[in-house]
N, C-alpha and C positions, 0 to 999 in steps of 0.2 A: 695146362694152358687156361685153366680157369672154368668156372661153371657157364660163364656166358657163351664162351666157345662151344663147351657141350652141349648148349641148347640148339645154338645154331646147327652144330654138326648132326644131331638127333634128328633135326627137321629135315637137313639135308639128305639123310640117308632114306627117310620117307619118299621125300620128292625124286631122287637118283633113282630107286625102284620104280617109280611110277613114269618118270622120263625114259628109262629104258623098255618099259612095256609099251608106251605111246611111240617110240622111235621106230620100232619094228612093225607095231601094227598099223600106224599111219602111211608107212611105205608100202607094205603090202596092200592096204586099202587103195592107196592112189592108183598102183598099178592094175588093180581089177576094174578100176573106173576108166583109164587110159593107158595107151602105150605111146602116145605121142611125146617123143623127147622133149619138145619144147614146153609143153604142159606141165611135164614133169620137173624141167628145169624152173618154170615158172613158181611152181609149188616150193621149192626151194627158195627162190627168190623171195616170196613172200613171208618166209620164216624170218628172214633177215631183214626185210624193208622196214619193218617198225624201228630199227636201230637208227636209219636215215632220217625218219620224220620225228620221232618222239624221244629219242635218247637224251638230248638236252632238255626240253622242257620236264622230263620225268627226272632228270637229275637235279634241275632246280627244286623241284617240288620234295624231292628226298632231302635236301640240304635243309629245308625250311619247315619240315614236318615231322610228325611221330614216325620214326623209322620201323619200330616194332609193328606198329598199325599199318604201315605200308606192306610189310611181308603178310601179314594175315589177309588184308585186302586181296592181294595179288594171288595168294593161293586159292582164296574163296572164288575167284573170278574164273581161275584155271578149272576148279571142279566143275564150276556152271558150264563150262565149253565144252569139257568131255563128256558131260551128262547130255548135252545137246546132241553130239555127234552120235552117241549111242542110240540116243531116241530115233535121229533120222535113219541109221542104219536098220534098227528094228522095225520101222515103219515103211522102209523101203522108199525113202523119197530123197536120199543123199545123192548128190551129183558131184564130179570134180569140181564144179564152181562153188558149190555149197562149202566142200571141203577147203578149198582155198581160201574162202573168207573165213571159216573158222581158224584155219592156221593163221591168217594175219592177225585175227584179234588176239588169239592165243600168244603170237609173239609180242603184242605190246604188253601183255601181261608178264611175259618173260623178261622183257625190259625193265619193268618195275621191280620184279624180284630180284634179278641179278645186280642191278644198280645199288639196290638198297643192301644187299648183301656185302656186296665188295665195300660200300660206304661204312657199314658197321664194323667190318673185321679190323681196320686199323685202330679202333677205339678201344676194342676190348682185348687186343693182342699187344705185346711190346713188340718193337722193331725187330729185334732179334728172333723172334718166332713167326715173321711172316712167312718164311718159305716152309718151315714145319706146318704151319696152320693151311697155307694153299696146298700143301703137298697131301694132307689129310684128308682135305676135302676132295681132292683130286682121286684120292686112292678109293674112297667110299664111292665117288661117281663110277669109278671103274668096276669094282668089286659088285657093288649093288646093282648099278645100272645095267651093266653088259654081261657080267656072268650070272646074276640072278633074273633082272627084269627082262633081258632080251629072250633067254630060253622059255621062261614063263609067259611072255607075251606070245611066243610061237603056240605053247600049249593052250593058252585061253583062246587065241584065235582059231586054231582047229577046231575047238568045241563050238564056238560062236562068234561071228566076227564082230559083233557088238561088246562082247564081254570084256576086252582089254580095256575099253573106252568106259564101261561102268567101274572097273577096277581102278582106273585112274580118277575117276570121280570120287572115290571114297579116300583113296591116297592123299590127294590134294586136300580135301576137307580135314582130314586127321592132322595133316602138317600145320595148315592154319589155325586150328584149335590149340596144338601144342604149343604154339608161339603165343597165341593169345592168353593162355592160362598160365605161363610162367615168365613173369618179367625179368629183364636184365638186372644184374646186380649194378652195373655200371651205367651211366648217363649216356647214351648212344646218339645224342643229339648236342652234345656239348661243343661249343664253339671257343677256339683257343683265341686269345687276344691277338690282334695283328693280322688273323687268317681272313676275317670276313671283312668285306667293303663296310665303311662306317654306316652307309646308309643303305636301306632296301632298295634295290635297284628296279624290281619289277621284272616281269617275265623277259620282255625284249632286253632289258639292262643286263639281267643274268647271262642271258644267251651271249651278247656282245662281250660281257667281262670274261665268259669262260673260253670264248674263241680267241679273244686278245691274249690270255694268259697262256694259252697252248701254243700260241704263235710264238710269243715272246721268250718262252722257256725253250731255247734250241735244243736241248738234250730232248725233251718231250716230243716236240715238234717233228725232229729227225727220226726218231723211232715210229712215230706215228706215219710218216711218209713210208717208210720201210715196210711196216706191217700191212699198210694200206695196199701197197702194191703187190706183195706176196699173197694177201687174203683174196684180192680180186681174182688172181689167177689159180688159186687153190679152188676157190668157190667154181671157176670156170671149169676145172679139171674135173671135181666131184659131183658136178650139178645132176649129171645122169648115172651117177655110180651102181644104182638100183638095176637100171637098165642093162649096164654093163655086165653086171655079175649074173643076171637072170638070163638074158638073151645071148651075150658075146661067148660068157665062159660056160653057159648051159648049166648053171647050179638050180636044181629044184627048189621051188619057194618053200617047201618044208626045210630045206637045209640052209637057207638065208640066214636066220637068227645065229645059228650055229657058225658060220663063218665070221658074222660080226662078234660072236663070242670069244672065238679063238683070237682074233686081232685084237681083241681087248687085253690079251696077255701082254703084248708089247707096251700098251698104255699104263697097265698097272706096274710094270718093271719100270718105265719112265718117271711115273709117279713117286714110286719109293726111291729112286736113284737121284732125283732132281736136287734135294737139298746136300746130298752127298757130293755129288760132281760139282756143284756150285763151291763147296768147301774146298774141293781139293784143286780145281783148276781156276775158280773165281767165276763169278756170274756172268761177267762180260764174254769171256772165252766160250763159255758153256752155251750161252744163247746163240752165238755165232755159228759155231759148230753144228749145233743140233738144229737149226734153221737150213743150213746148207744140206745137211743129210735127209730133211724132210722132202727138200726140193727136188733131189735126185730120185728119191723114191717115188715121187709124184710123176716122173718122166717114166721110169720103169714100169709102172702100173700099166702103161699104154702099149709095152711090147710083150707083155707075158703071154706064154703059150696055154697056160690053163690055170685053174683055181689054186692049184698049190704053189705055184710061184706068186701068184697074186696075193696070196694069204701071208707068204713067207716075207715079201717085201712090205706087205701091210704091218707086220709085226714090228719091223724096224721103223718105218715111218710113224707109226703110232707111239713108240717110245720116244722118238725125238721130238714129236708134236706134245707129248706130256711134258718133257723136260722144258720146252721153250715156254709152253702157256704157264707152268707154275713160277718160272723165274721171270718170265715179263710181268705177271701180275705183281710179283713181290718188287720189280723195279718201280712199277707206276706207284705202288703203296709207299715207297720209300722217298719218291720224289714229289707226290702231290701232298699238298696240306690236308690234314682230315677233314677240316671244316667246309672245305671247298671240293672234296672228293667227288661228290655226286655230279656236280657241274663239270668237272673237269672230265671224269670218267665218261660222262655223256657226250662231251664235245668230241673226244677221240674216238669213241665208238660210232659216233654218228657219222666219222670219215671212214674209220676202218670197216666197220660191218655195214655202212650204209651202202658201200659200192660193191658190196658181194652180191646183192640181188642182181645188179647188172652183169655181173660175171656168170652168174647162174643162167640167165638168160641167153647170153651169148653161148655158154657151154651148150644148152639146149639145141640152138640152131646148127652149131658146129657138128653136133651128135648126129644130125640128121645125114651128113655125108659119111657117118662113121662112128662108131661108138668108142673107139679107141683115141680119135682126134682130139677131143679136149683134154686127155692126159698128155699127148705128145706135145700139143701146141702150149698148154698152160705149164707143163713141166719145163719145157725149154727155156721159155721166158723167165720162170721163177728161179731157176739155176742162175741165170745172168744177173738177175737182182741181187741175190745171195751173195754171189761171189764179189760184187762189186760194193757190197755195204758191209762186208766182213769186219773190216778194221774199224769202221763206225759204231758198229754195235758193240765191238769190244770195249771202246773207249766210253761209251754210255754206260755199259753195264759196269765198268769199274767205278764211274761217277757216282753211280746210285748206291753202290756199296759205301763209298767213302761218305756220302751224305748221310746214309742209315748211322754209321759209327759216329760222326760228328754230333749227330742230334742225340746220341745216346749219352 
C-alpha cells in the first residue's frame, strides 16, 4: 500500500503501544483516587468532550494546514501531558480533578491526531485499499495496544505508579520525531478541483459549510443519526465498566489488564475478518449485522453471573465492534471528498462523539443505583435502535460501495 502508509503505520504502532499502556494505567489510577461512579463516569465523559467542542475547528485547521506538522505537534503535546501526570504522581499532588483536567487536554490532542490521520489516509491509499488500510491499522491497535500495551502497563504500574506515564512520554515523543524526520512521498494537503469552496470562508464559514454539507447529504446524515444514538447508549453502558469489573464481578486489580487483553482477541479477529466479511456479504449487510450483535452483547453484559461470561460475551462484542468500526470508516472515506474530509469528519464526530460525554455522566448516575443497570438500560434501547435501522444501514452501505466503484 505504499511507503507513505508504512510511515503512518509505523508511527501508529508506537502510539498504539503507548495508548494501551495509558488506557489501563489511567483507569487503575482513577479508581485509586475515587470510587464514586459519577466521578468515574465524568472522567470517561471528559475523554469524549473535546469532540463536541473542538472537532469542527480542528477539522478546519487540518484541511487548511500542513497535516504532517499537525501529527507531529499532536504527539509532542501528548508527550508533555503524560510527563506532567507522571511528575504529579511522583510529587504526590495528583488529585482526581487534576487528572480530569489532564484527560480533557489530552482529549483535545487526540482529536487533532485522529482527525489528521483519517484525513491523510484517503490521499495516500487508493479507494480499493480503504478497508485493507483501516483493517491493518485496527489490527496493529489490538495486537500492540491490548496484547502488548495492556500487560506491559500492569507490569510497569506494579513497579511504580508513575512509570507507565514516563514510558508514554517517551513513546509519543518518538512517534512525533518519526513523522517529523520522514516526509511523505505524496502531497497530503492537495485539493482537487471542485471539492473546495472557491473562497476561503473563515472559521465560522467553514463550520457552517461542514454542517450544511453533512445535513444535505442524506446518506451521511442518516448514518450519523444512527451512530450518534448507538454511541450515546454505548457510552452510558460502559461508563463505569472498570467499577463493574472490579467491584461487581470481584476481579482483582492485578488481573484487570489480563481481562482486557483476553477480550482483545475478539477485536483482533474482527479486524482481520472485516475486509473478508465485506467482500462476502457486502459492506451494508455486514455493518447492520455486526451493529445488531454488539447491542445484544451490550445488554447481556448486565446479566452475567461472573467474569467468565462477561469475557465470553466481550469477545463477541469486541469482534462485532471492530468489524463495524473498520467498515464504517471505509464508508465515510468513500462518501466524503478528500479535500473536505477534515471538516466533514469533524462535523460528524462533533455530533456522534460529542453526545457520548452526556451518556457517560448519565451512566454514572444510573450506576449509583446498581452497577448492572447501565448495561441493562443502555443495551435495551440500543437493540431497539439497531433493529429499526437495519434496512437503512444496508442501503447506505451499498451506496457507499457503488460510489467507490464509480470513482475508480
